[in-house]
N, C-alpha and C positions, 0 to 999 in steps of 0.2 A: 442768232449768237449777236448777243453785244457788244459794245466793246471794248470792256471787264473783260467776261467770260476770254475773249482768245487773249487777253493777255493772260491771263493766271493759265493758259495752254500754252502759252509758248514758256512761262516763267516752269514750270511744269518738268517740258520741255526739255530745258537747256540742265535742268537737276537733275532727271536720268542719266542725261546722257552727257553728268560729267562722271556719274559716278560709273555706268559703264567702262567712261576711260580711265578712269582713278581703278576701277575692277580687271583693268584688260597690263595696266601696266605694271601692274602692284603680279599679278600671275608670270609676267613678261623679267621682272625685277629676278622673281623669287626664280624661276627657270635658268637664271644668269648665274646663278649663288648656285643651285646642282650643280649647274655645270660643272663653275670651277669649284666646284669642292674635287665633284668624279676627279676631274683631270687631274687634281696634284695629287704627290706621290704618298704611303703615308711617312714612309723617308724622303724625304727634302738630298741627303747625302747619304744615301745607302754606300760603304769602301768596299765594293768587291773584288775590285786587282788586290786588295790588300789581307780578307779573308784567307787565311792558312786554316781556320783550327773551324769546327761547330760541333758544340758541347747540345744536347737536347737532354730532357729532367721532367718525369712525370710523380708524384708521390715519392717514391724511395728507388725508382727504377731511372736508369740513365746512360745514355753511350755519348760514347763521341769519337766524331772521325778529324781527325788527322791528315796535313797535306805536307809527305813528306818525298823530298824531291821529284817532285811535281806528281808525283801518285799522293791520293788518297787513300787512304788505311782506317782500318778500324781499332781501332787502340785496345777493345774488351778482347778481341780474336787473334792476338800475337799478333797485328799490328798487318791484314790479312787485308791484301787491296779491297776495298769500296767498288760501287756501282757509280762511275764515274757519274753517268747520264741521270740518274735518281738524286748525287749531292750539286751538280748544275743544272738540273733542273729548281730544288729547293733556292742557289743562289740566286735564280733569275729570277724565280715567282717574286724573292721578297722583294728585290731590288724594284722589282716592279709592281709591285700592291701597291695597290688605290683603294679607299676608302668609299662606300658608300656611303656609309651617313658617320658622322662623331654620334656617337653618346653620352650623355649628363646625367652619370653616375658616381654613382661616393662608396669609399671605403665598404661598408653595409651590406651594398646589394653584388659587391665584387663575385660571392659564394654563387650568387645564386643564376648567373650566366660565366661561372666555371675558372672566373679568374684569379680566384686565389690559387698563391702556389706553397702555403700549407699543407705538410702530409697528415693535416691531422681531415684534411678540407674534404668531406664525403663525396665531389667531384673536381676535384684539384685542378689547375691550369698546365696546358705542357708551356717550362721553361726555354726559348731558344737562344742561342746565344754563339755570337758569332765575334773569331777572336784572330788575331795576329798571331807572325811563324811566333813569338814568344808567350803568346796566352793572356794576351792583358785583350779585354770584351773591349769591342768599338760597338757594337750595338746587341740590340736584343730585343725579344720580342716574345708575348708572351698570349698564349694559342687557349681560345672559351671553347663553350659551349658550340654548337652548330648551331643556322638558324637556317628552318629549316619549312616548307613549304609544298602547301598539299595539293594534293596527283591532281588529289577532286571527284566524284567516285563515276564518274565516266574512263577510267581508266582501266586499261585492261590486268594492272595489275592490282585495280581494287584502290578503297579508302587513303589514308595514311599520308604521309608527305615525305621527301626528300631533302638532301642538304642541297643548298642554295649558298652559302656563304658562311661565315665565319663570324664570333666577337672578338680580338685579340686587343691586348693593350701595347702601350709605348710608353718609355719611357722618357719623360718631359726636364726641360731642366727647371720647371716654375711645379710643373702638374702629370700624373702620369696622367693617358689620356686613350681612354679605349674608341677603338670607332667598330663597325659592322664594318665585311671585306668581301669579295664576291668569290677570292680564294676558299678553300676547302679546309685543305688541308690532307683530302683523308690516307696518303699515304705516308703521315713522316706516322716512327711508330717507335720505342725507344731498346727495341729486339736489335740484337746486336748481326744474328742471323739475316735479316730482315737489312744490313745494307751492304750484303757482299754481293762483289762480283762470282756470281754462278759460273765466271765460262767456265770448262772444263776440257778434259782432251776426248778424245776421240778415236776411236782404232778403229783402220780400217782393212781391208785385203789381207784378212785372218788368211794368212802360212799354216800357222798349228797353232798352237792350245799344247801345256803340257803343268799338270795338277800335281803340289805335292803337300801331303799331306803325315806327320809323325815322323819327318826325318824322310819318308821313303815316299818314290812317285804312283798316286794314285791313280793314274791315267793318263793319257797320254792322243792328241788329233793331230793329225797332216794331212794335206790335199797338195796337189803334184800341179796343179793350176788356179789359177783365178775364178773362183763360181765351181771349178768339180768338186766331187766328192770331198768328203773325211772317211777318211783311212784311221785303225785303233789302233797305235803300235804293238806289240809281242802279246800280241791275240793267244788266248790259249780253246783249247777245244770247247766246241759247244758253243761259245761269246759268237755271237750274231751280231753286229753293229744295226743300232736302227738311227735311221737317217732323222728321222722328224724328231728324236729325242737327243740326236749330237748339233744340231743346228742351234741351238744355244748356245753351248757353249762357243760356236764356230760364227757365233755373232759377236759375243760378245763385247759391249761396254764401242756398241755402233752410234746412241746417243744416247752417253752416261750423265745423272746430273748429282747433286747433294745439294744435302741440309743442312748442314752446319761449317766449321772448322772447330775441331775439337783440340788445335795449337798446334803446338812443334815439335815437343814431348813427349806424346799423349800413351803413356804404355799400355799395351796392345799384347793381349794373351788370348790363347784358345787357334796357330796362326791357320792357315792355310794361306800357301805359298802359290802364289800364280805363272807362268812365263807364256807371254803371245808376242808372236813373232809376223810381220807383216811379207809382205811381196816387196811392198816400197824400204826394206831392209831397216824397219822400223826395230827394236825389243822393247818390250815390254813390263818388266817384273813387279807384281801385283804381291803387297800385306795383306791379308783380309782376317779381319780381327773382330772379335764379339764385345757388344754393350751390353751394359743392362735388361735394353730389351728385343724382345723376340721380335720385334718391327724393324730394326735398325743396323748396322756392320761398320766394324773402322776400315779404310780404307786409306794407306799408301801407297806411293805410284816413284819408278826409281825407272828414267827409260832414256834407254841407244839405239845412235841410230850411224851406222855403216852405210849409204848411197852416191854413187858417184856422184862425180869434185864436175870429171870434162865431160865432153859426148864421143863417144868413142864413132867418125866414125866409116861410114856403110861403103864396100866398099866402089860398089857402080854410086858413090853419090856425087848425082850431076852439078858443078859450082852451082850452078842460080839456085839449087836448091840448098845451098850452104846457110844462106842467112839467114834464112827460113826457120831451117831446124836447129841453126845456134841461139836463136831468141827465143822457144819454143821448148827451150835446155833451159836458158837460161830462165824464164819462165817459172817453170816446171821445180830448176832447183831454188831459188827463191824462194815458190811457197813453202817445200821441204824445211829449207830453212827457219822458216817465218814460225812452222808448225813444231818444229823440236824446239825454241827456244822457249815457244809458252810455254810447253808438257815441261822443260827442265825445269819451272818457275816454281811449280806443283811438289816438286818432290822435297821440298825442306816441313812439309802441312802433312798433320793428319785432319780423313776429314769424314764425315757422318755420315753414309749414305744408307737407302734404303734396301730393305731389304732385295726387291728387284734387281737393285741392280747388279747386284754380285751371286745374287742364286747358281743360276747360271751352273756356274765353279767351284761350288757346293757340291755338286751331285757327286756320286759318290760311280768307282765303278757301274757293277750293274747297276747306277740308273739309267745308263747308255746301252742298251740291249735292247734288243725287241722278244717280245713276249711271248716265252715258251711255248710250242702247242701239239697238245699229246697227240703226234699224228699212226698212234698201235691200234688197231681195226682188232674188229675183237673171233675170239678162235670160231672157225666158220666147226670148226670138232665138238664141240659144248654143247652137251646132253640140253636141248630146252626144258627137258620135266627140271634143272635148276634154274633155270630162269622164274626168280620170285614174280608173281602176280598171272602166272599164265592159266590158262582153267585148264580143267585135264582136259577138255574135249578140245581142243585148241587142233584144225586139221594140222593132219601132217604127222602126229604124234602117233605111235604104231603106239597097242596092246603090249605093255609092257610083263602080265603077267603071265 
């Protein structure tokens, strides 16, 4: 290799090395830009502590959540309490929302990303407005099309995709911006029942159940001790209570739930009245009405309680046991007080429940009895010849001629 060739190789090496260094720096700067974009929030100053209302609208449907005296409520359900966890999760997710990238799109592309708020749009966006206590909009967000990622053919669920993000549009002083974010807001909905607090009453340690229809007691069941067998009051001749059939009424509303709230003044028809008493001295007066569906019923409740507020000391109680027993009694009393307060708060509402919730109380008296068996035996004096189907030469049949 001569001197000229060596100089050419050195120059080429410097050029290649410079290009590599330039590419490395470009990638590094690119990563910095991406990191900076991801690090920032969609809303730099989201007024989390000032939000007292959330308005969600999509096409012609909408829902309004309002904070009244520190309790979130659903306006479309006569102010029934909302699920606090769901509302707080929404606010926190929006406050923490970060963009994966910004999308440069024009007005003509908004419908493709389902960010068009027009009711005439094929797939309109979902508008979420965050309001103050006076109803003024503090911030708003439009949710659009979900961003999916292919699961691949190797997935046990097969091919296709699953949502990993969503396109959102936020207002800006100059021009609205569109971002792809990593939050899907999968559970966000404009259906009122979706936002209700589904905590309900629970009847435990049932002592007696009485059902009235057409202003007359249909049947009354009671037990003398917890876990004991139920007995039917006013037993008539031939009535035998089936404990397996009485088990439904005897365990009514152990884990009840409701589908929706019908309001505070919903008209109730075709009423069945039920009175349930417990060994904890709670009394539940239930009104059960029919809806237009065969699968659902109306239900309202009135709760009363008359449990001891002071502990009765034992005759042979030791002084060293007093503090422990007093503490246990007060803890139990606080639990009962809390239960009564929570359940009495339900008294003003009429609920829609599934049929299975109230079905045990809709039984007729005859549905509680054991199946009657025919214990009559065939008469031994019956002439075998009168039994159809026997051949003439059947053994034991004498000649009648």
